Phi, psi and omega in degrees: 000138179282134178285142179283153181230140178262005181295134178275122182288138180291149176287162176297329177299318180292318178298317179298321179294316180297311181298317181296315179297321181293319182287325182271337180068019183211126177290326180295315180291320181294323181297322178292323182292321184260010179055056182214142178293158180298315177300319180295319178295316179300317179296321181296316180291323178295320177296321178295317178298320180295317180295320180282336182076029182205148180278128180262330185236150164250128178277127180235165185304326183265003179152230182224150173229152181283144169281176177299316177296321178299319177299318179295316181294326180300318180300319180290319181296318178297319180296319179296314180295321178297319180295320179294323178294319178296317180299317181296319179296318179297317180297317179296323177294318181296320185284350176262007181243129176247126183252126184233139173239139179203179180282152184302318183295321180291319178300313185286315187276333187234309189285306186300321178297341181266343186297328176303327178293323176294316181296325178292325180281322182233076185295343179273359183249128176259141177244122178255119182251126175240140185253143178193150175267356176280156181263091183289148175278151180257351183284354177278345182085000182289326182235149173273326181214155168232141174244116190225153177273131180205159174291135183304318186286349179270352185252151180257357179247164178288150180295147170287311180221112173296153179254136172241146184242141169194149176297143179227152180210168181295142176298342179273002181299131187279345187252144180285137175234109185234352185217152179307324180298328179298327184298325185292350180265011180233156173301132181260138180236142179213162177295137189296331182254011180224063181291346185289343184290318175299315180300316181297316181292314181302313180295323182294330181259007173089017176272151177288139175228135005279139172252220176300134183284124178294145174280132185272125181241146174310127187301329180289337185250002188304308185283334171295324177295317178297322182282351187289340180182163184297330182259019186291333180120188182241131181252158172280119181277127180248099175278130029264004185292334180261000189300317182294318181294323176291320178295326176279358181061027173278332174244150169248155181221155179275069190288345176288347177236042178282129189240132174287124181284161172282356182244157179213168169270129182243144173268116179259128183224157181291168180303321179232123177285124194279332189229158176297321180300320179295320179296319178296320179295318179300313180298318178296317182298316180295323176296317178297320181293324181279338184274000000 
C-alpha cells in the first residue's frame, strides 16, 4: 500500500522560477525572466526549500549556485516542465483538428468540395473526413461529428439537409423524359445499399411498385455511371448529392416531379462539443446547409 503524503506539490510557476534561477545563477536575472520581483522570487524559492525540507541553493556574492540536492531536483523539475509543454502542444494540436465521419457519397459530392472555403476562413483548423456506412458512436471521442442519413421521424433534431428525390439522366440523353411513365422505358439505376429511394419516389408520384427492378450501382459511382454515356440509364437523383451536377447542366432531372423524401442528412454531435474548432466547424456547416 502506498503511504499517503501531506506534501504540497509546487505550482508550475514555482518550478519555472526555480529552474530559471538555477540556470541563470542570478535572482536578479531570473526575476526579469519570470516577471517577478527579486524579493518575491526569493520568498518563493525559500518556500520551496521549506516545503521540501532541504536547501536547494547556496547564496554566493555573485548570485546563487545549486547544492547537490538542488542539482538532483533540477533534473526532475525540468522533466516535469518539459512534459507539461509537450502535453500542452499536443492538446493545442488536437483542438485545431475536427474529425468528421460520413458516408462516401456525401463526402465526395457535398462536403469535400466545400472544405476549401472553410480552410480559407479558418486556416488554423484542419478537418479530417473519414467515410463509412456504419453509424459510429461519438462517445468514444474518436469523432467530433457524424453526418448520417436517417428517417426524419426517428430523429429528435432538425435535419441538416433535407433530401429531395427525382430521376436524373445524362444531358446527352437523346430521348425526352417529361413524365414519370417515360422513366419506366429506360434502365433504372440506384445506389446499391439504398434501394428504398426508387420505391419512395415511385409511390410518391403514383407509379406501381414493384415495377422494373433498378440495377444497383456503387453509391459513390452512381452518377458517374449515368454520365458515362447517352444510353447509361436513369438514376434516382438524391439532392443535395446531385445539386452540383444539375447546376452544371451535366445532368437533367424530372424536376416537375421532385419529391421530398422521408429521409434527411442529420448532423450527429456529442452531448458537449469539446473544442472551439468543433464549434466553428458546426456553425460553418449549418450555414453552408442553409445557403
